[in-house]
C-alpha positions in Angstrom: 295.4 48.9 245.2 293.6 50.1 248.4 294.0 53.2 250.6 292.1 54.0 253.7 290.4 57.4 253.6 289.8 58.7 257.2 286.2 59.7 258.1 285.4 63.4 258.3 284.0 65.0 261.5 280.4 64.8 260.2 280.7 61.0 259.6 282.2 60.4 263.0 279.5 62.5 264.7 276.7 60.7 262.8 278.1 57.2 263.8 278.2 58.2 267.4 274.7 59.6 267.4 273.4 56.3 265.8 275.2 54.2 268.4 273.8 56.4 271.3 270.2 55.9 270.0 270.4 52.1 270.3 273.7 50.8 271.8 272.8 47.2 271.0 271.4 47.5 267.5 274.8 46.9 265.8 275.5 44.0 268.1 272.1 42.4 267.4 272.6 42.8 263.6 276.0 41.3 263.9 274.6 38.3 265.8 271.9 37.9 263.2 274.4 37.6 260.5 276.7 35.3 262.5 273.9 32.9 263.4 272.7 32.8 259.8 276.2 31.8 258.7 276.7 29.2 261.4 273.2 27.7 261.7 273.3 24.6 264.0 276.7 25.3 265.5 276.4 24.6 269.3 279.3 26.9 270.2 277.8 29.8 268.4 274.4 29.2 270.0 276.0 29.1 273.5 277.8 32.3 272.9 274.6 33.9 271.6 272.7 32.9 274.7 275.5 34.4 276.9 275.3 37.6 275.0 271.5 37.7 275.4 271.7 37.0 279.1 274.3 39.8 279.7 271.6 42.6 279.4 267.8 42.4 279.0 267.9 45.1 276.3 269.8 42.8 274.0 266.9 40.5 273.5 264.7 43.5 272.6 267.3 44.7 270.1 267.6 41.2 268.5 263.8 40.9 268.4 263.6 44.2 266.6 266.1 43.0 264.0 264.2 39.8 263.3 260.9 41.6 263.2 261.9 44.5 261.0 263.8 42.2 258.7 260.7 40.0 258.4 260.1 41.0 254.8 259.7 38.0 252.4 263.4 37.9 251.4 264.4 37.7 255.1 261.9 35.1 256.1 264.0 32.0 255.4 267.0 33.5 257.1 265.0 34.4 260.2 263.7 30.8 260.4 267.3 29.5 260.2 268.3 31.8 263.1 265.4 30.7 265.3 266.1 27.0 264.6 269.8 27.4 265.4 269.3 29.2 268.7 265.9 28.3 270.0 265.5 32.0 270.6 262.2 33.2 271.9 261.8 36.8 272.8 260.8 37.4 276.5 257.1 38.4 276.8 255.0 39.1 279.8 251.3 38.2 279.7 250.4 41.7 280.8 252.1 43.2 277.8 250.8 40.7 275.2 248.1 43.1 274.0 250.5 46.0 273.6 253.2 43.9 272.0 250.6 42.6 269.6 249.8 46.2 268.6 253.5 46.8 268.2 253.9 43.8 265.9 250.9 45.0 263.9 252.4 48.4 263.6 255.8 47.0 262.5 254.0 44.8 259.8 252.1 47.8 258.6 255.2 49.9 258.4 257.0 47.3 256.4 254.0 47.0 254.0 253.9 50.8 253.6 257.7 51.0 253.1 257.5 48.3 250.3 254.5 50.0 248.7 256.3 53.4 248.7 259.4 51.8 247.3 257.4 50.3 244.4 255.3 53.4 243.7 258.1 55.3 241.9 258.7 52.3 239.6 255.0 52.2 238.7 254.9 55.9 238.0 258.1 55.6 235.9 256.7 52.8 233.8 253.6 54.8 233.1 255.7 57.7 231.8 258.4 55.8 230.0 258.5 54.2 226.5 261.5 52.0 227.2 262.7 50.7 230.6 265.5 48.4 231.7 265.7 46.5 235.0 268.8 45.8 237.2 271.5 44.1 235.1 269.8 44.6 231.8 271.0 46.7 228.8 268.9 47.4 225.7 269.5 49.0 222.3 266.5 50.9 220.8 266.1 52.0 217.2 264.5 55.5 217.2 262.0 56.6 214.5 264.5 58.9 212.8 267.2 56.2 212.4 269.2 57.2 215.5 269.9 54.6 218.3 269.9 54.8 222.0 271.5 52.2 224.4 269.9 52.1 227.8 272.1 51.1 230.7 270.9 49.1 233.7 267.9 50.5 235.6 267.2 53.2 233.1 264.2 54.7 231.3 263.5 57.1 228.5 260.4 58.7 227.0 260.2 59.6 223.3 258.5 62.5 221.4 258.9 62.2 217.7 255.4 63.6 216.8 255.2 66.2 214.0 258.7 65.8 212.9 260.3 66.4 216.3 263.3 64.5 217.7 263.0 64.7 221.4 264.0 62.2 224.1 263.7 62.6 227.9 266.0 60.5 230.1 263.8 59.7 233.1 266.2 57.5 235.0 269.7 56.0 234.8 272.0 56.3 231.8 271.5 56.4 228.1 274.0 56.5 225.2 272.9 58.2 222.0 274.1 57.6 218.4 272.4 60.3 216.6 271.7 60.2 212.8 273.4 63.1 211.1 272.2 65.1 208.1 268.6 65.8 209.2 267.5 69.5 209.5 265.6 69.1 212.8 267.9 69.2 215.9 268.0 66.1 218.1 267.2 67.2 221.7 267.7 65.2 225.0 266.3 66.4 228.3 267.7 65.2 231.6 266.5 66.1 235.1 268.3 69.5 235.1 269.8 70.1 231.7 269.1 69.9 228.0 271.4 68.6 225.2 271.0 69.6 221.5 272.9 67.9 218.6 272.7 67.3 214.9 274.9 64.2 214.6 277.1 62.8 217.3 277.5 60.1 220.0 277.2 61.0 223.7 275.8 59.8 227.0 273.5 61.3 229.6 273.6 59.9 233.1 271.3 61.0 235.9 271.9 60.8 239.6 270.2 62.4 242.5 271.9 65.8 242.3 273.1 66.3 238.7 273.0 65.3 235.0 276.4 64.2 233.6 276.9 64.5 229.9 279.9 62.8 228.2 280.7 63.4 224.5 282.3 60.6 222.5 282.1 62.1 219.0 280.8 65.3 217.4 279.7 68.5 219.1 276.9 69.1 221.6 275.4 72.1 223.3 274.4 71.6 227.0 272.2 74.1 228.8 270.9 74.5 232.3 267.2 74.4 232.1 266.7 76.7 235.2 269.3 79.2 233.9 269.1 78.9 230.0 271.8 81.6 229.6 274.3 79.1 231.2 275.4 76.7 228.6 278.5 74.8 227.5 279.8 73.4 224.1 281.5 70.0 224.4 284.2 68.5 222.1 285.0 64.8 222.0 286.5 63.5 225.3 284.8 66.2 227.4 282.2 66.1 230.1 280.0 68.6 231.9 277.6 68.3 234.9 274.3 70.2 235.3 272.6 70.7 238.7 269.4 72.4 239.6 271.2 75.8 239.9 274.4 75.7 237.8 276.5 74.1 235.1 280.0 72.9 235.8 283.1 73.9 233.9 283.9 71.6 231.0 286.5 69.0 231.9 288.5 66.3 230.1 287.5 62.7 230.7 288.6 59.2 229.8 285.6 58.2 227.6 286.8 54.5 227.5 286.5 54.3 231.3 283.3 56.4 231.5 281.6 54.4 228.8 283.0 51.0 229.7 279.5 49.8 230.4 278.8 49.7 226.7 281.2 46.8 226.6 279.6 45.2 229.7 282.4 46.4 232.0 283.0 48.7 234.9 286.4 50.5 235.2 287.6 52.7 238.1 290.9 54.0 239.6 291.4 55.0 243.2 287.7 55.5 244.0 286.1 55.0 247.5 284.5 51.6 247.7 281.3 53.2 248.8 281.0 55.2 245.5 281.8 52.1 243.4 279.3 50.1 245.4 276.6 52.6 244.5 277.4 52.1 240.9 277.3 48.3 241.3 273.9 48.5 243.1 272.3 49.4 239.7 273.5 46.1 238.2 272.7 43.8 241.2 269.0 42.8 241.4 269.1 42.1 245.2 269.6 44.4 248.2 272.9 45.4 249.7 273.4 46.5 253.3 276.7 47.9 254.7 277.1 47.6 258.5 280.8 48.8 258.6 281.0 52.3 257.1 284.8 52.2 257.3 285.1 49.9 254.3 283.2 52.4 252.2 286.0 54.9 252.6 288.7 52.5 251.3 289.9 53.4 247.8 289.8 50.6 245.2 290.8 50.2 241.6 289.6 47.6 239.1 288.3 46.6 235.7 285.5 44.0 235.9 282.9 42.4 233.7 279.3 43.3 234.8 277.7 40.0 234.0 278.3 38.6 237.6 278.0 41.7 239.9 277.9 39.5 243.0 281.4 38.3 242.4 282.6 41.9 241.7 281.0 43.1 245.0 282.6 40.2 246.9 286.0 40.8 245.4 286.0 44.5 246.1 284.6 44.1 249.7 287.4 41.7 250.6 290.0 44.1 249.0 288.6 46.9 251.2 289.0 44.7 254.3 285.3 43.7 254.7 283.5 40.4 255.0 280.6 39.3 252.9 277.5 37.4 254.0 274.8 36.4 251.5 271.2 35.6 252.6 268.2 34.2 250.8 266.4 36.5 248.5 269.6 38.0 247.0 270.5 39.9 250.2 274.2 40.9 250.7 275.5 42.2 254.0 278.9 43.8 254.1 280.8 44.2 257.4 
């Protein structure tokens, strides 16, 4: 079932601003994708040359796409494009020196961007005791006999010294099955909130703006670390979210749907495709680009296995009215 959710004023304003900044950027990206999918097709090559000849700024826009996308995973795709079209960006001898500097600057920017992207991963691994990568799940036996199941792209740090039972969720999502009957409380710290239990099963999931705590069995106390007087007591089937400044009202939740990942599945009803795609990005080891924001606002429903996330992404994108292009290096482009 799909439903189109119209864009709000802020989204429309942002799209217009982006288009005004570079009116040919979207067209250049679209041609890059089309040429990659139709390498060697004479008709496509002729149409591409006609598009280039229509305005000199188009060649510059296309060159920018191929240069900026010159990271290792795009290298083979760029070669295919060049071979299919015979495209050579126009260059004047008098500008060769400045263009060389520009190319060097772009390469440097790409290197810096990739280094910055990897830096948080390195810092995380130095702080964490257990880490999972995209598509991986892991069950860890804790020193007190409890167990924690890490979802994809997740990390936790343990502190069981001197009889303590403390776990910090550093990234992603973790499901705890806490051993009951011990006198020392079991505490879990998220980014913004703290959870205290004595014997129960629950999950803690972090995103950029909040910690989400879902209780499956038992009772837990959840507190806002910045405002300790704000706290909530959860019963089975309830959920609460903690932000940097507040704690939400307790609400009922379908734990089977919320914790479907424990069975290797993802379940959702009437959610915007963009939100579901953000969840799926955690399970897919490659990179996903969306060039048509309209499909992200289409509502979708489904119940899928997570062992082949590419097939799930393709199915949902098509249901949302989009098209899917896959490139070397695990790149997916949704239009």
